C-alpha positions in Angstrom: -12.5 14.5 18.1 -13.2 16.7 21.2 -12.6 15.1 24.6 -13.5 16.6 28.0 -11.8 16.3 31.4 -12.7 18.4 34.5 -14.7 20.8 32.4 -12.0 21.5 29.8 -12.4 20.7 26.1 -9.6 19.4 23.9 -9.6 19.4 20.1 -7.1 16.8 18.9 -8.4 14.7 16.0 -7.2 11.4 17.4 -9.3 9.5 14.8 -6.9 10.8 12.0 -4.1 8.7 13.6 -6.0 5.4 13.3 -4.3 3.5 10.5 -7.6 2.3 8.8 -9.9 4.8 7.2 -12.9 2.5 7.8 -12.0 1.9 11.5 -11.5 5.7 12.0 -14.8 6.4 10.4 -16.5 3.8 12.6 -15.0 5.2 15.8 -15.9 8.7 14.8 -19.5 7.6 14.1 -19.9 6.0 17.5 -18.1 8.9 19.2 -15.5 6.6 20.8 -13.2 8.3 23.2 -10.0 7.3 24.9 -7.9 8.6 27.8 -4.5 10.3 27.4 -2.5 7.1 27.6 -4.7 5.3 25.1 -4.5 8.3 22.7 -0.7 8.1 23.0 -0.8 4.4 22.1 -2.9 5.2 19.0 -0.4 7.8 17.9 2.5 5.4 18.5 0.8 2.7 16.4 0.0 5.0 13.5 1.8 4.9 10.2 2.3 8.7 10.2 5.8 10.2 9.9 7.8 10.6 13.1 7.6 14.4 13.1 3.8 14.2 13.0 3.8 11.7 15.8 6.1 13.9 17.9 3.9 17.0 17.3 0.8 15.1 18.4 2.5 13.7 21.5 3.6 17.2 22.4 0.0 18.3 22.1 -1.0 15.5 24.5 1.5 16.7 27.0 0.4 20.3 26.7 -3.4 19.9 26.5 -4.4 16.6 28.1 -4.3 15.5 31.7 -1.3 13.6 33.0 -1.8 10.0 34.4 0.2 7.0 35.4 1.0 4.5 32.7 -0.5 1.0 33.2 1.9 -1.9 33.6 1.8 -5.3 31.9 4.0 -8.3 31.5 6.5 -6.2 29.5 6.4 -2.8 31.1 6.4 -1.3 34.6 4.1 1.5 35.5 5.4 5.1 35.3 3.9 7.8 37.6 3.8 10.4 34.9 2.8 9.7 31.3 3.8 13.3 30.4 7.3 12.7 31.6 7.6 9.4 29.8 6.4 10.9 26.5 8.9 13.7 26.8 11.7 11.1 27.4 10.6 9.1 24.3 10.5 12.2 22.0 13.9 13.4 23.2 15.3 9.9 22.8 14.1 9.4 19.3 15.2 12.9 18.2 18.7 12.3 19.7 19.1 8.9 18.0 18.1 10.4 14.7 20.6 13.2 15.1 23.3 10.6 15.9 22.3 8.6 12.8 22.7 11.6 10.5 26.1 12.7 11.8 28.9 11.4 9.5 31.6 9.5 11.5 34.9 8.0 10.8 34.5 4.2 10.4 30.8 4.5 9.4 29.3 4.3 5.9 25.8 4.7 4.6 24.0 2.4 2.1 20.4 2.3 0.8 18.1 -0.4 -0.3 14.6 -0.7 -1.8 12.3 -3.7 -2.1 11.9 -4.9 -5.7 9.9 -8.0 -6.8 10.2 -9.7 -3.4 13.8 -8.9 -2.6 15.9 -6.0 -1.5 18.1 -4.2 -4.1 21.1 -2.5 -2.5 23.1 0.5 -3.5 26.1 -0.1 -5.7 28.3 2.1 -3.5 28.8 3.1 0.1 28.5 6.8 1.0 30.0 9.0 3.7 26.8 10.8 4.6 23.0 10.2 4.9 22.3 13.0 2.4 24.4 11.5 -0.4 22.9 8.1 0.2 19.4 9.4 -0.1 20.2 11.5 -3.2 21.7 8.4 -4.9 18.6 6.3 -4.0 16.4 9.0 -5.7 18.6 9.0 -8.7 18.4 5.2 -9.1 14.7 4.8 -8.4 11.6 6.8 -9.2 8.8 7.4 -6.8 6.6 4.5 -7.9 9.5 2.0 -7.7 10.8 3.3 -4.3 7.8 4.3 -2.2 9.9 3.3 0.7 13.7 3.8 1.0 15.8 2.2 3.7 19.1 3.8 4.6 21.6 2.0 6.8 24.4 3.4 8.8 26.9 0.6 9.3 30.1 0.5 11.3 33.3 -1.3 10.4 34.4 -4.4 12.3 30.8 -5.6 12.4 29.9 -3.5 15.5 26.3 -2.9 14.7 24.4 -0.2 12.9 21.3 1.8 12.5 18.7 2.1 9.7 15.9 4.5 8.9 12.8 4.0 6.8 11.7 7.0 4.7 9.4 7.7 1.8 10.6 9.1 -1.5 10.2 12.6 -0.3 12.4 12.0 2.7 9.8 11.8 5.5 11.1 9.6 8.2 8.8 6.8 9.6 11.0 4.5 11.7 14.5 4.2 13.0 15.9 0.8 14.0 19.0 -0.5 15.8 21.1 -3.5 14.6 23.7 -5.1 16.8 25.5 -3.4 19.6 26.0 0.3 19.1 26.8 1.3 22.6 30.5 1.6 21.9 29.8 4.2 19.3 27.2 6.2 21.3 28.5 5.9 24.8 25.6 7.1 27.0 22.6 6.0 24.8 20.7 2.9 25.7 19.1 1.9 22.4 16.7 -0.6 23.9 15.3 1.6 26.7 12.5 3.4 24.8 12.3 1.7 21.5 8.9 0.5 20.5 7.3 1.6 23.8 3.9 2.2 22.2 4.3 0.1 19.0 2.7 -3.1 20.3 3.4 -3.1 24.1 -0.1 -2.3 25.1 -3.6 -3.5 24.3 -6.3 -0.8 23.9 -9.9 -1.0 22.8 -10.4 0.2 19.2 -13.8 -0.8 18.0 -14.1 -2.0 14.4 -17.1 -2.3 12.0 -16.1 -5.6 10.5 -18.0 -8.9 10.6 -17.3 -12.5 10.0 -17.3 -13.1 6.2 -16.2 -9.5 5.2 -13.6 -9.3 2.5 -10.8 -7.2 3.8 -7.3 -6.0 3.1 -4.5 -4.1 4.9 -3.7 -1.4 2.4 -0.1 -0.4 1.7 1.8 0.8 -1.2 3.1 -2.5 -2.6 6.6 -2.6 -3.9 7.0 -3.5 -7.6 6.1 -7.2 -8.1 4.1 -7.4 -4.8 0.4 -7.1 -4.0 -1.8 -6.2 -1.1 -2.9 -9.2 1.0 -6.7 -9.8 0.7 -8.5 -12.1 3.1 -12.0 -13.1 4.4 -12.3 -12.3 8.1 -13.1 -15.2 10.4 -12.7 -13.6 13.9 -10.8 -10.9 15.7 -9.6 -10.7 19.4 -11.3 -7.9 21.3 -9.4 -8.3 24.5 -5.8 -9.1 25.4 -2.6 -8.4 27.4 -0.6 -6.3 24.9 -0.8 -4.9 21.4 0.2 -8.2 19.8 -3.3 -9.4 20.7 -5.0 -6.8 18.5 -5.1 -9.3 15.6 -7.5 -11.6 13.9 -7.8 -14.8 11.9 -8.8 -15.0 8.3 -8.8 -17.0 5.1 -6.3 -16.3 2.3 -5.6 -17.8 -1.1 -2.1 -19.2 -1.7 -0.1 -18.7 -4.9 -1.3 -22.1 -6.0 -5.0 -21.1 -5.6 -5.5 -23.1 -2.3 -7.5 -21.7 0.6 -5.7 -21.5 3.9 -6.2 -19.8 7.3 -3.7 -17.5 9.0 -3.2 -14.6 11.3 -4.3 -11.4 9.6 -2.2 -8.7 11.2 -3.4 -5.8 13.3 -7.1 -5.1 13.0 -6.8 -1.3 13.4 -5.2 -1.5 9.9 -8.1 -3.5 8.2 -10.1 -1.9 5.5 -12.9 -3.2 3.3 -11.6 -4.5 0.0 -13.4 -2.4 -2.7 -11.7 -3.5 -5.9 -12.6 -6.3 -8.3 -11.4 -9.7 -7.2 -9.3 -11.3 -9.9 -8.0 -14.7 -10.8 -7.5 -17.0 -7.7 -8.7 -14.2 -5.3 -12.3 -14.8 -6.7 -12.4 -17.8 -4.4 -12.7 -15.3 -1.5 -16.1 -14.2 -2.8 -17.5 -17.6 -2.3 -15.8 -18.1 1.1 -17.5 -14.9 2.1 -20.9 -16.1 0.9 -20.4 -19.4 2.8 -19.4 -17.7 6.1 -22.5 -15.5 5.8 -24.7 -18.6 5.2 -25.6 -17.4 1.7 -24.4 -20.6 0.0 -23.7 -24.1 1.4 -20.6 -26.3 1.5 -21.1 -28.1 -1.9 -21.4 -24.8 -3.8 -18.2 -23.5 -2.1 -16.3 -26.7 -2.9 -17.4 -26.7 -6.5 -16.3 -23.1 -7.0 -13.0 -23.7 -5.3 -12.3 -26.6 -7.7 -13.3 -24.5 -10.7 -11.2 -21.4 -9.6 -8.2 -23.5 -8.6 -8.2 -25.5 -11.9 -8.6 -22.3 -13.9 -5.8 -20.6 -12.0 -3.5 -23.6 -12.6 -4.4 -23.7 -16.3 -3.8 -20.0 -16.8 -0.5 -19.9 -14.9 1.1 -23.3 -15.6 0.1 -23.7 -19.3 0.1 -20.2 -20.5 -0.1 -19.3 -24.2 1.4 -15.9 -24.0 5.0 -16.7 -23.1 8.2 -16.7 -25.2 8.2 -19.6 -27.6 4.4 -20.1 -27.6 2.9 -16.7 -27.8 -0.7 -16.8 -29.2 -2.4 -13.5 -29.7 -6.1 -13.2 -28.6 -7.4 -13.0 -32.2 -5.6 -16.3 -32.9 -7.4 -18.2 -30.1 -10.0 -20.6 -31.4 -12.8 -19.0 -29.3 -12.1 -15.7 -31.1 -12.1 -17.1 -34.6 -14.6 -15.3 -36.8 -16.8 -17.1 -39.3 -17.1 -15.4 -42.6 -20.6 -14.3 -41.6 -19.4 -12.8 -38.3 -16.5 -11.0 -40.1 -18.9 -9.5 -42.7 -21.3 -8.4 -40.0 -18.5 -6.6 -38.0 -17.3 -4.9 -41.2 -20.8 -3.8 -42.1 -21.8 -2.5 -38.6 -18.4 -1.2 -37.5 -18.7 -3.7 -34.6 -16.3 -5.0 -32.0 -14.0 -8.1 -32.3 -14.7 -10.8 -29.7 -11.5 -10.1 -27.8 -12.4 -6.4 -27.5 -16.1 -6.8 -26.7 -16.8 -6.5 -23.0 -13.6 -4.4 -22.5 -14.0 -1.4 -24.7 -16.9 0.3 -26.5 -16.9 1.1 -30.2 -16.6 4.8 -29.2 -13.4 4.0 -27.3 -12.0 2.0 -30.3 -12.9 4.9 -32.6 -11.0 7.2 -30.2 -7.9 5.1 -30.5 -8.3 5.0 -34.3 -8.4 8.8 -34.4 -5.4 9.2 -32.1 -3.3 6.7 -34.2 -4.6 7.8 -37.6 -5.6 4.2 -38.2 -8.9 2.3 -38.7 -11.0 0.5 -36.1 -10.1 -3.0 -37.5 -6.3 -2.3 -37.2 -6.8 -0.9 -33.7 -8.6 -4.0 -32.5 -5.9 -6.3 -33.9 -3.3 -4.2 -32.0 -5.4 -4.6 -28.8 -5.2 -8.4 -29.2 -1.8 -8.4 -27.6 -3.2 -7.5 -24.1 -3.6 -3.9 -25.2 -0.2 -3.6 -26.8 1.5 -0.3 -27.3 -1.9 1.4 -27.3 -1.9 1.3 -23.5 1.4 3.2 -23.3 -0.1 5.7 -25.8 -3.2 6.1 -23.6 -1.0 6.7 -20.5 0.9 9.3 -22.5 -2.4 11.0 -23.3 -3.3 11.2 -19.6 0.1 12.6 -18.7 -0.3 15.2 -21.5 -3.7 16.3 -20.4 -2.6 16.4 -16.7 0.2 18.7 -17.7 -2.1 20.9 -19.7 -4.4 21.1 -16.8 -1.7 22.0 -14.3 -0.2 24.7 -16.6 -3.6 26.2 -17.7 -2.8 25.3 -21.3 -5.7 25.9 -23.7 -5.1 22.5 -25.2 -6.5 20.8 -22.1 -9.2 18.3 -23.1 -11.1 16.7 -20.1 -12.9 14.2 -22.3 -9.7 13.0 -24.0 -8.1 12.4 -20.6 -11.2 10.6 -19.3 -11.5 8.2 -22.3 -7.8 7.4 -22.1 -8.1 6.6 -18.4 -11.1 4.3 -19.0 -9.2 2.4 -21.7 -6.3 1.8 -19.2 -8.7 0.8 -16.5 -10.4 -1.7 -18.8 -7.0 -3.5 -19.1 -6.2 -3.3 -15.4 -3.8 -0.4 -15.6 -3.5 3.3 -14.7 -1.2 6.0 -16.0 1.2 5.3 -13.1 4.4 3.5 -14.1 4.3 4.7 -17.8 6.8 7.3 -19.1 5.7 10.8 -18.3 7.7 13.2 -20.5 6.4 16.2 -18.4 7.5 14.8 -15.0 10.7 16.8 -14.7 9.1 20.0 -16.0 6.2 19.7 -13.6 8.6 19.0 -10.7 10.7 22.1 -11.5 7.6 24.4 -11.8 6.2 23.1 -8.5 
């Protein structure tokens, strides 16, 4: 983005700090511009690491005109935005330094979110570095996309915590309780969150009522992105908490409900396939866009809800009543069907629609088996053949990175397509090359 003031051009790409790729693209397309204060708010709201935010704020101070800050019901007006930004940067850097200094009477612990709850470290540590190292030893990058490290003081006198990614990039530092006795001249509530949600600014969005949206993140294991159909958003307000919307979600029981959506500068179009109970959102979207009427929506809600309840409350693939796909009545082959499949080298019912015969033959070649045996192995939701396919992708990725002559692009592509057909990627499966590739990097 290039902005102009008093004949001078500035080159900061403020769009890159907008949390949503779709919102950023829309603002770029309409050439939306903001003043220095509004750009500072966008930077403050962004999900970028703290060091990148500080660099951008320093660029605002150096290259963009100073101005007073507006006041609202939470904040007074400051005569110089530049001075206020300098104070905030110095404050956050000082608190971070204090957090990292080992002290008598303070210990560090870490936690990560795992299947809806936090898993804490088994020990306390006397330094930030040892706590972070232990977290990395206990969890891999997929399991611990976010690591929280707490500095806690004895006698329950408060503490601090930081949120980092697996690589150690800091995103947020937070205060718990009363720490003034430990850091005598630091007021922990003076600057905190000054730009997080204190101010409303105009950020245009491309979304319309009935759009299927999500707020992307990297879900912790056992958690999923929230998907919703947009009803409305607020385009004016007093502070940043008004930059929200209202939408329709599907509960764990498959029931439609309305709720606040979160901040709309984080919204993105949902581009993946809707699955299971989330399919209801497709019909809600059609209804809100006047493409179907109320009876059709209600009929589909009943069908999807009942199917969801059936699949989740009377499952046939749990311990004690595990029925493989080839054992289901709808997949039973008549003698004529079995003979035809054998004669034409065709696909079994539980494989048809997921894999092609070419992909089945690929698995047969990789396992040294025949296509019939492969298809029976696949009847257990993909079985061990998915792990094998992930291993193939990891192998070929390694060969590609190391310029190994064994690299086979087609082999990797077929293995990936097999994983995708069963709703998986190679992530999360054992990669025997991971440590080697890390050392070479």
